[in-house]
ROPAZA-116430 format. One record per residue (C-alpha): residue number from 1; y, x, z. Coordinates in Angstrom, 1 decimal, padded with zeros to 4 digits. Layout:
% ROPAZA-116430
NUM  Y  X  Z
...
***
This chain:
% ROPAZA-116430
1  039.3  007.5  000.7
2  040.8  010.9  000.3
3  037.6  013.2  -000.3
4  039.0  015.5  002.0
5  038.8  013.0  005.3
6  035.2  012.7  004.2
7  032.1  014.1  005.3
8  029.1  013.4  004.8
9  026.0  013.9  007.7
10  022.7  013.7  006.0
11  019.7  012.0  008.5
12  018.1  014.5  010.3
13  014.6  014.8  011.6
14  012.7  015.4  014.8
15  010.9  018.4  013.8
16  009.4  018.8  017.4
17  007.8  015.4  016.9
18  007.1  015.2  013.6
19  005.3  018.0  013.0
20  001.3  018.6  011.6
21  -000.9  018.0  015.0
22  -004.7  018.3  014.3
23  -005.7  016.5  017.6
24  -003.4  013.7  016.4
25  -004.9  013.2  013.3
26  -008.4  013.4  014.7
27  -007.5  011.6  017.9
28  -006.2  008.3  015.8
29  -008.6  008.3  013.1
30  -011.2  008.0  016.0
31  -009.1  005.3  017.4
32  -008.7  003.5  013.8
33  -012.5  004.3  013.2
34  -012.2  006.5  010.4
35  -015.2  008.7  009.8
36  -014.2  012.5  008.6
37  -014.1  013.8  005.3
38  -013.3  009.1  004.7
39  -009.1  010.4  003.1
40  -006.7  007.7  004.0
41  -003.5  006.5  002.4
42  -001.0  004.6  004.2
43  002.1  002.3  004.0
44  004.4  002.7  006.6
45  006.7  -000.2  007.2
46  007.7  -003.5  008.0
47  006.4  -006.3  006.3
48  008.7  -007.3  003.9
49  009.1  -008.2  000.9
50  011.7  -005.8  000.1
51  009.1  -003.1  000.8
52  006.8  -004.4  -002.1
53  003.8  -004.5  -000.4
54  002.0  -006.6  -003.8
55  002.2  -002.8  -005.8
56  000.3  -001.4  -003.3
57  -001.9  -003.8  -002.5
58  -002.7  -003.7  -006.7
59  -002.8  000.0  -006.9
60  -005.4  -000.1  -003.9
61  -007.1  -002.3  -006.3
62  -006.7  000.6  -009.1
63  -008.1  003.8  -007.3
64  -010.9  001.4  -005.2
65  -012.6  001.2  -009.2
66  -012.2  004.3  -009.4
67  -013.3  005.5  -006.3
68  -015.1  005.0  -003.2
69  -013.9  007.9  -000.6
70  -010.6  006.0  000.7
71  -009.9  003.9  002.9
72  -006.1  002.3  003.2
73  -003.8  001.7  006.2
74  -001.5  -000.8  006.3
75  000.7  -000.2  009.2
76  003.8  -002.1  010.4
77  005.3  -005.8  012.0
78  006.2  -009.0  009.4
79  006.2  -011.9  010.1
80  002.7  -013.3  010.7
81  002.7  -015.9  007.7
82  004.3  -013.0  004.9
83  000.6  -010.9  007.1
84  -001.5  -013.7  006.6
85  -000.2  -013.8  002.8
86  -000.7  -009.7  002.0
87  -004.2  -010.4  003.8
88  -004.7  -013.5  001.3
89  -003.6  -011.2  -001.7
90  -005.5  -008.3  -000.6
91  -008.8  -010.6  -000.9
92  -008.2  -012.3  -003.8
93  -008.3  -008.4  -004.9
94  -011.1  -008.2  -003.9
95  -009.6  -005.1  -001.5
96  -009.8  -006.2  002.6
97  -012.8  -004.8  003.5
98  -011.4  -001.5  002.7
99  -007.4  -002.0  004.0
100  -006.6  -001.5  007.8
101  -003.6  -003.7  008.7
102  -002.1  -002.3  012.0
103  001.3  -003.6  013.4
104  003.9  -000.6  013.8
105  003.4  001.9  016.1
106  005.2  003.2  018.6
107  003.6  007.0  019.4
108  004.2  006.9  014.8
109  003.9  010.7  014.3
110  -000.1  009.7  015.3
111  000.4  007.4  012.2
112  001.5  009.8  010.1
113  -000.8  013.1  011.0
114  -003.8  010.3  010.3
115  -002.9  010.3  006.8
116  -003.7  012.1  003.4
117  -001.2  010.4  001.9
118  001.5  008.1  002.6
119  002.9  005.7  000.3
120  005.8  004.1  000.0
121  006.3  000.7  -003.0
122  009.7  000.1  -002.0
123  011.6  -002.0  -004.5
124  015.2  -002.5  -003.9
125  017.5  -001.7  -001.0
126  016.2  001.5  000.1
127  018.9  004.1  001.5
128  017.7  007.2  003.1
129  014.0  006.9  004.0
130  013.4  008.4  007.4
131  009.4  007.5  006.7
132  009.2  010.2  003.5
133  011.0  012.4  005.5
134  009.1  012.2  009.3
135  005.9  012.3  007.0
136  006.9  015.7  004.9
137  007.9  017.2  008.3
138  004.4  016.0  009.8
139  002.4  017.9  006.2
140  001.5  014.8  004.4
141  002.2  014.9  001.1
142  003.8  011.5  -000.8
143  004.0  009.3  -003.2
144  006.9  006.4  -003.5
145  008.7  004.1  -005.9
146  012.5  005.9  -006.9
147  014.6  004.0  -005.4
148  017.5  004.8  -003.1
149  017.0  008.8  -002.4
150  013.5  008.8  -002.1
151  013.5  011.4  -005.6
152  015.8  013.5  -003.9
153  013.7  013.6  -000.5
154  010.6  014.4  -002.1
155  012.3  016.6  -005.1
156  009.5  018.9  -006.4
157  006.6  018.0  -003.3
158  006.1  014.5  -003.9
159  005.5  011.8  -007.1
160  007.8  009.9  -008.0
161  006.8  006.5  -009.7
162  008.8  003.2  -011.6
163  009.1  000.6  -009.1
164  006.3  -002.1  -009.0
165  004.5  -000.1  -011.6
166  000.9  -000.1  -010.0
167  -000.6  001.4  -012.0
168  001.9  004.9  -012.0
169  001.3  004.4  -008.1
170  -002.0  004.3  -008.6
171  -002.5  007.4  -010.9
172  -000.3  009.1  -007.7
173  -002.3  008.8  -005.2
***
């Protein structure tokens, strides 16, 4: 296609909706039973092999070997079979009690505001990650694998690690 006939329209984020919100932070953490002072790290996205939750879970295991003041949350929908598989894997890793498993949320901006850190461990297939951009708009720091546009979205404001590298994800957390 001739370049003079193309226009790139980048994704936009509604910064009236996705904005730092202390009340949403407190309410969502309270709804989840997360105590004040606990560091909350989350992964938000559908439960799908593309999102590589297994790398996230291995990273959680590595973080918990060094720190006990962290709680983790996985927020997203997927097949019940895959959710059960991931929960069994977290049980095998000895971390099941340290992770909340939450379905996708209608008011996702409240979820972002509850987090201290968002992690994206996608292995492939990403383009522009709205999750990263929305979390950042809510003032949440991010760690993401170098898939799709993650490096460009995070620029120098987050940590970008190789896909599938749970040690690098853990170090980023």
